[in-house]
Legacy VTK file of the C-alpha trace (Angstrom):
# vtk DataFile Version 3.0
C-alpha trace
ASCII
DATASET POLYDATA
POINTS 483 float
122.173 113.771 50.726
118.813 113.462 52.685
117.962 115.898 55.407
115.950 115.187 58.301
113.343 117.758 57.605
111.135 118.698 54.568
113.179 120.879 52.327
110.029 122.336 51.229
110.727 122.022 47.409
108.705 118.495 46.855
106.006 117.859 43.902
104.137 115.796 41.987
105.397 114.024 38.882
103.833 115.496 35.740
101.020 113.506 34.545
98.870 111.196 36.697
99.620 108.146 38.521
97.121 105.748 37.326
96.130 102.827 39.517
94.398 99.496 38.073
90.779 99.961 38.135
90.187 96.342 39.427
91.566 94.001 41.935
91.153 90.288 42.270
87.712 89.242 43.433
87.486 89.570 47.003
90.001 92.051 47.831
89.282 95.311 49.778
89.559 98.446 47.470
91.274 101.350 48.701
90.125 104.744 46.947
91.944 105.232 43.881
94.177 107.882 45.189
96.169 109.574 42.356
98.028 112.671 41.423
97.596 114.953 38.549
100.514 116.929 37.404
99.529 120.316 35.489
101.940 121.936 33.478
101.467 125.121 35.364
102.649 126.974 38.524
99.641 125.785 40.332
99.924 122.188 40.767
97.239 120.384 42.459
96.422 116.994 44.028
93.270 115.321 42.102
91.736 112.055 41.997
92.250 110.376 38.529
89.290 108.253 39.121
87.546 109.632 42.112
86.958 108.155 45.363
86.797 111.255 47.285
84.345 109.848 49.958
87.042 107.979 51.434
89.696 110.268 51.450
91.583 111.851 54.362
90.057 115.166 54.810
89.372 114.213 58.389
86.847 116.251 60.510
84.474 114.727 62.933
85.911 111.044 63.239
89.339 112.239 64.048
87.845 114.840 66.460
86.186 112.013 68.222
89.225 109.934 68.226
90.869 112.733 69.971
88.455 112.848 72.516
87.449 109.240 73.062
88.862 105.915 72.368
91.285 105.079 69.528
89.890 102.501 67.145
92.201 102.954 64.359
93.258 98.822 64.689
91.180 95.938 65.855
93.555 93.134 65.280
91.672 91.570 62.291
92.589 91.371 58.701
90.173 89.889 55.965
91.116 88.919 52.355
93.739 90.878 50.675
93.715 94.882 51.253
95.084 97.139 49.229
96.923 100.289 50.676
98.724 103.265 49.265
101.745 104.951 50.802
102.903 108.504 49.602
106.872 109.177 50.109
108.391 112.530 49.879
111.743 111.854 48.068
112.891 112.452 44.790
115.824 109.949 43.843
117.994 109.203 46.779
119.067 105.857 48.730
115.912 106.460 50.837
113.885 105.654 47.893
115.452 103.139 46.490
115.709 101.133 49.743
111.641 101.772 50.573
110.929 100.620 46.681
113.001 97.329 47.635
111.074 97.125 51.172
107.860 97.699 49.466
108.757 94.893 46.709
110.051 92.346 49.501
107.040 92.982 51.596
104.549 92.386 48.789
106.262 89.243 47.702
106.441 87.552 51.356
102.790 87.878 52.212
99.141 88.295 50.871
97.233 90.166 53.334
98.229 93.497 52.379
99.172 94.641 48.998
101.572 98.107 48.952
101.508 100.653 46.168
104.074 103.366 46.754
103.627 106.737 45.151
106.567 109.015 45.414
106.430 112.580 45.080
109.709 113.983 43.574
110.992 117.332 43.745
109.380 121.060 42.884
106.284 121.965 44.897
106.300 122.098 48.976
105.321 118.732 50.069
103.122 120.143 52.911
101.107 122.051 50.474
100.217 118.773 48.587
99.129 117.035 51.594
96.781 120.096 52.235
95.342 119.878 48.804
94.910 116.154 49.179
93.391 116.562 52.317
90.590 118.662 51.080
89.906 116.890 48.051
89.771 113.641 49.745
92.832 111.964 48.221
95.223 111.385 50.947
96.901 108.116 50.857
96.344 105.369 53.613
99.754 105.655 54.705
101.533 109.026 54.467
105.253 110.048 55.504
105.938 113.653 56.934
108.322 115.756 58.488
107.799 115.156 61.953
106.815 118.164 63.407
104.154 118.905 61.316
102.753 115.928 63.132
100.849 118.032 65.708
99.048 120.226 62.976
98.079 117.140 60.978
96.813 115.605 63.924
94.813 118.565 65.368
93.439 119.221 61.930
91.922 115.496 61.442
94.459 114.151 58.830
95.469 111.443 60.780
94.161 108.780 63.349
95.645 107.920 66.539
98.002 104.467 66.475
98.062 103.404 69.985
95.734 100.708 69.138
98.066 99.559 66.637
101.415 99.650 68.223
102.287 96.865 70.665
103.620 97.541 73.858
106.986 95.732 72.884
107.242 97.675 69.898
106.628 100.934 71.736
109.171 100.077 74.401
111.752 99.336 71.502
111.316 102.819 70.082
113.955 105.490 71.107
112.372 108.085 73.705
112.730 110.669 70.946
110.769 108.614 68.387
107.886 108.384 71.063
108.319 111.937 71.930
107.994 113.446 68.481
105.182 110.774 67.727
102.907 112.027 70.516
100.166 114.450 70.550
97.712 115.294 73.357
98.892 112.142 75.042
98.286 109.852 72.164
100.595 108.320 69.527
100.212 109.550 66.146
103.131 108.573 64.202
106.363 106.713 64.362
109.574 106.913 62.247
112.083 104.368 61.242
115.184 106.780 61.903
115.998 110.074 63.815
118.414 112.647 63.080
121.735 113.838 65.165
122.970 117.375 65.749
126.519 118.486 67.001
129.536 120.359 66.133
132.065 118.100 64.043
135.799 118.577 64.998
139.085 117.912 63.634
141.064 116.647 66.560
144.421 116.719 65.145
144.073 120.446 64.680
142.580 121.299 68.313
145.158 119.213 69.840
147.858 121.063 68.130
146.457 124.495 69.052
146.112 123.380 72.599
142.002 123.309 72.399
140.443 120.682 74.640
137.958 118.336 73.193
134.678 117.785 75.134
133.885 114.223 76.014
130.055 114.610 76.299
127.147 116.364 76.932
128.381 117.199 80.499
131.610 118.770 79.055
130.365 120.846 76.196
132.232 124.036 75.442
130.312 127.051 76.579
129.665 129.524 73.760
132.043 131.979 75.325
134.835 129.445 75.261
133.791 128.566 71.862
134.285 131.976 71.089
137.713 131.927 72.455
138.475 128.821 70.559
137.387 129.965 67.074
139.633 133.186 67.517
142.775 131.081 68.346
142.064 128.874 65.473
141.955 131.770 63.373
145.285 132.980 64.620
146.535 129.272 63.628
145.891 130.382 60.080
142.345 129.357 59.761
140.521 132.486 58.419
137.008 131.458 58.901
137.287 128.516 61.095
133.576 127.981 61.757
131.218 126.262 59.311
127.520 127.067 60.529
126.067 125.622 57.264
124.777 129.170 56.363
124.462 127.702 52.506
121.355 126.034 54.099
119.864 129.010 55.674
117.663 130.626 53.430
114.510 132.277 54.623
112.144 129.738 55.202
114.494 126.818 55.433
113.662 124.245 57.938
117.580 123.994 58.824
117.238 127.379 60.325
114.969 126.081 63.065
116.231 122.463 63.343
119.921 123.562 63.671
119.619 126.683 65.639
116.344 126.468 68.096
118.956 124.618 70.281
120.927 127.700 70.736
117.502 129.320 71.925
116.845 126.626 74.067
120.162 126.195 75.527
120.093 130.108 76.842
116.712 129.396 78.311
114.390 131.136 75.806
112.132 129.130 73.288
110.065 129.819 70.203
106.843 129.698 71.805
105.399 129.611 75.376
105.945 125.942 76.083
103.343 125.511 78.919
100.002 127.007 77.305
101.723 127.305 73.593
99.569 130.656 73.247
101.707 133.132 72.274
105.734 133.657 71.598
105.877 136.892 73.231
108.593 137.196 75.874
109.916 133.509 74.647
110.999 134.120 71.359
112.034 137.791 71.751
113.009 137.292 75.622
116.431 138.578 76.828
117.694 134.950 76.552
116.661 134.040 72.817
118.110 137.593 71.867
121.178 136.780 73.630
121.904 133.293 71.799
121.050 135.136 68.582
123.210 137.819 69.010
125.953 135.607 69.832
125.481 133.746 66.651
125.293 137.070 64.659
128.256 138.337 66.642
130.310 135.144 65.245
129.436 136.017 61.659
130.381 139.894 62.369
133.714 138.954 63.707
134.408 137.234 60.550
134.876 133.810 62.075
131.922 131.899 59.975
132.584 130.780 56.469
129.457 131.625 54.313
130.277 127.856 52.873
129.094 128.844 49.150
130.727 125.734 47.790
129.406 123.543 50.616
133.247 122.545 51.465
133.890 124.769 54.052
134.932 121.321 56.429
135.774 118.947 53.634
137.849 121.953 51.999
140.046 122.202 55.143
138.902 126.181 55.726
136.753 125.367 58.983
137.789 122.848 61.468
134.649 123.050 63.239
131.295 122.678 61.586
127.684 122.773 63.313
125.832 120.224 61.066
123.933 117.054 61.246
124.404 113.173 61.146
124.056 113.176 57.238
127.318 114.766 56.768
129.551 112.145 58.593
130.438 110.118 55.561
131.529 112.830 53.591
133.466 114.465 56.381
134.949 110.873 57.840
136.217 110.207 53.892
137.752 113.520 53.732
139.493 113.221 57.075
139.865 109.269 58.171
140.340 109.195 61.537
140.182 112.806 62.031
137.015 113.600 62.811
134.947 113.641 66.010
131.720 114.654 66.911
131.121 116.882 70.055
128.104 118.559 71.410
126.707 121.772 70.727
127.800 124.982 72.730
126.287 125.601 76.171
124.650 129.074 76.005
123.917 129.168 79.723
121.389 126.300 80.597
123.526 123.506 79.416
123.829 121.927 75.778
120.751 121.055 74.144
120.347 119.439 70.637
117.766 118.861 67.868
115.959 115.879 66.876
113.227 114.611 64.674
112.926 113.617 61.096
110.536 111.984 58.805
107.415 110.070 60.444
104.627 107.620 59.281
101.220 108.155 59.967
98.044 106.596 59.345
95.524 108.879 57.790
92.044 109.722 58.553
90.487 108.020 55.637
92.466 104.973 55.565
90.820 102.045 54.460
92.113 99.645 57.419
94.537 100.593 59.925
95.394 96.981 60.739
96.433 96.849 57.129
98.409 99.970 57.343
99.903 98.684 60.740
101.096 95.536 59.023
103.428 97.345 56.749
104.722 100.001 59.240
105.286 97.058 61.503
107.637 95.200 58.814
109.589 98.550 58.461
110.092 98.494 62.249
111.690 95.426 62.200
115.477 95.567 63.085
116.510 94.334 59.823
114.540 96.783 57.814
115.427 99.821 60.376
119.138 98.958 59.626
118.459 98.645 55.891
117.197 102.365 55.814
119.782 103.634 58.370
122.606 102.226 56.105
121.153 104.052 52.983
120.575 107.429 54.593
123.082 107.555 57.562
120.365 108.337 59.941
120.289 107.468 63.653
117.895 103.912 63.773
114.816 104.650 65.385
114.530 101.172 67.539
117.016 100.005 70.629
117.202 96.421 69.079
118.490 98.241 65.579
121.095 100.356 67.314
122.335 97.229 69.088
123.339 96.008 65.718
125.190 99.267 64.753
128.834 99.424 65.602
129.005 103.239 64.784
126.469 104.235 67.141
127.503 101.750 70.229
129.418 102.814 73.028
132.577 104.133 71.404
131.277 104.417 68.047
131.862 107.363 66.019
128.395 108.569 66.088
127.445 107.446 69.476
127.019 110.972 70.896
123.982 111.233 68.500
122.415 108.041 70.496
123.454 109.593 73.727
121.749 112.668 73.157
118.421 111.113 71.722
118.229 108.656 74.909
119.261 111.218 77.597
117.081 114.295 77.069
119.598 116.363 75.713
117.765 116.205 72.271
114.569 118.438 72.329
111.618 118.096 69.831
110.698 121.093 67.835
107.877 123.202 69.308
105.075 120.394 69.637
102.288 122.572 68.494
99.767 122.769 65.904
101.072 126.122 64.962
104.371 124.653 64.179
104.367 125.532 60.480
104.059 129.208 61.496
106.376 128.964 64.332
109.074 127.426 62.054
108.520 129.796 59.331
108.632 132.880 61.388
111.585 131.772 63.266
113.699 130.701 59.687
113.053 133.936 58.554
114.005 135.806 61.323
117.407 133.789 61.612
117.958 134.370 57.724
117.570 138.057 58.536
119.995 138.125 61.312
122.590 136.167 60.121
122.530 136.585 56.520
121.076 140.091 56.239
122.800 141.090 59.814
119.707 142.832 61.052
119.128 144.160 64.443
118.328 140.901 66.505
115.596 142.027 68.623
113.781 143.851 65.958
113.979 140.476 63.910
112.357 138.492 66.929
109.778 140.915 67.543
108.460 140.469 63.811
108.688 136.895 64.442
106.831 136.843 67.361
104.097 139.100 65.713
103.824 136.575 62.970
103.401 133.799 65.094
100.867 135.321 67.423
98.816 136.433 64.518
98.856 132.755 63.383
97.623 131.672 66.911
94.970 134.368 66.838
93.618 133.488 63.197
93.141 130.006 64.660
91.737 130.799 67.917
95.092 129.324 69.721
94.288 125.745 68.180
91.622 124.377 70.432
92.420 120.999 71.552
88.876 120.080 69.878
90.337 120.687 66.466
89.288 123.082 63.685
LINES 1 484
483 0 1 2 3 4 5 6 7 8 9 10 11 12 13 14 15 16 17 18 19 20 21 22 23 24 25 26 27 28 29 30 31 32 33 34 35 36 37 38 39 40 41 42 43 44 45 46 47 48 49 50 51 52 53 54 55 56 57 58 59 60 61 62 63 64 65 66 67 68 69 70 71 72 73 74 75 76 77 78 79 80 81 82 83 84 85 86 87 88 89 90 91 92 93 94 95 96 97 98 99 100 101 102 103 104 105 106 107 108 109 110 111 112 113 114 115 116 117 118 119 120 121 122 123 124 125 126 127 128 129 130 131 132 133 134 135 136 137 138 139 140 141 142 143 144 145 146 147 148 149 150 151 152 153 154 155 156 157 158 159 160 161 162 163 164 165 166 167 168 169 170 171 172 173 174 175 176 177 178 179 180 181 182 183 184 185 186 187 188 189 190 191 192 193 194 195 196 197 198 199 200 201 202 203 204 205 206 207 208 209 210 211 212 213 214 215 216 217 218 219 220 221 222 223 224 225 226 227 228 229 230 231 232 233 234 235 236 237 238 239 240 241 242 243 244 245 246 247 248 249 250 251 252 253 254 255 256 257 258 259 260 261 262 263 264 265 266 267 268 269 270 271 272 273 274 275 276 277 278 279 280 281 282 283 284 285 286 287 288 289 290 291 292 293 294 295 296 297 298 299 300 301 302 303 304 305 306 307 308 309 310 311 312 313 314 315 316 317 318 319 320 321 322 323 324 325 326 327 328 329 330 331 332 333 334 335 336 337 338 339 340 341 342 343 344 345 346 347 348 349 350 351 352 353 354 355 356 357 358 359 360 361 362 363 364 365 366 367 368 369 370 371 372 373 374 375 376 377 378 379 380 381 382 383 384 385 386 387 388 389 390 391 392 393 394 395 396 397 398 399 400 401 402 403 404 405 406 407 408 409 410 411 412 413 414 415 416 417 418 419 420 421 422 423 424 425 426 427 428 429 430 431 432 433 434 435 436 437 438 439 440 441 442 443 444 445 446 447 448 449 450 451 452 453 454 455 456 457 458 459 460 461 462 463 464 465 466 467 468 469 470 471 472 473 474 475 476 477 478 479 480 481 482
């Protein structure tokens, strides 16, 4: 299973990933970015053969790029350019597919040679990125969890890529992909897939109980209506009819923010002031957010939510309603062929809202040649390659041209709701601020306290606000000029 966010447990292979010290005559050499794994708790990213001067620590050049013109790409490639690419995954369908894509790309042309470095499980991926940036050892092309883009762009780890991406390609991207990749009016990243979030239901069970099945976002259940539905299902013999995927919900996990910030938004609250992004006070702990989180907690306290410790609440038939994302569709539909429907998240007062966003690619500040990096990225965004990845990980294709070739996302397709939400604006990006890591960490911790520890809702959200506002103060509000 591949989740659309950083699972915060990614690290480096033991030992060093060595690169060849020499290339063919006439090639442009990238820095020899490598990884050193130490048999200790303090894993660090280090260069095995130097190259710090070309690293992606960022700084002045990228602060200038934010203020002035974007010169990442000039449309020229000379000779053969070697680029390094970092990818987050351990063994998975995504990684296997990317390896094949790199192999095929390298075999098909001679202008750009891609070296793929994978970072398997054990240490938080973002820590590796920060360490590598500090030591000047970022790769040329970096993948990262989408909401981290804003911090990476602000701190000078990335280059803007408007000069690289043709208008026709931008127009082909789903609106959600463009929105997630944009910071301060510039495009800093693109993804080849997006995510979908909704309620999975068993239509046969709902029909038997006389419960209506929503037809789309304009017809979503209200939160109050859903409470009544869950109580009715319990009377039908489903002791704990609701799966909130609490098995994902440990403190600090991104699922808590990705999955349940939409409830806060739907109620009219937010995780941070959406206008000036300078405080969470009155937004994350305001009456709207408190009301939404109280409703979620009440479902747990009333015994309507399955703790799902075995990850089989839905597939085991215990819970006919599951709040989860696109990655479970294959498993759910295999368990109940022709008896799985995806419907919108409940309306907490201001209309249904859902999540969006997944892993993105960005050109690092120290990239040897933006045009070379874009050549590979452009290949990954070709319809055939987008579909190749989407079929491997079950995610939503990032381009309209690829969606048109995907029956399950087409009108009438089993997962069409996800596309409808991403195109219509029902899906919202997580807070677009350099403070996002702090915002998400604080909300995730509060969510776990509220849902798992049954902490008082207002008090837990007040603590989250203090954590967020402290981070904002520590960084002087993240001024647009950068650190």
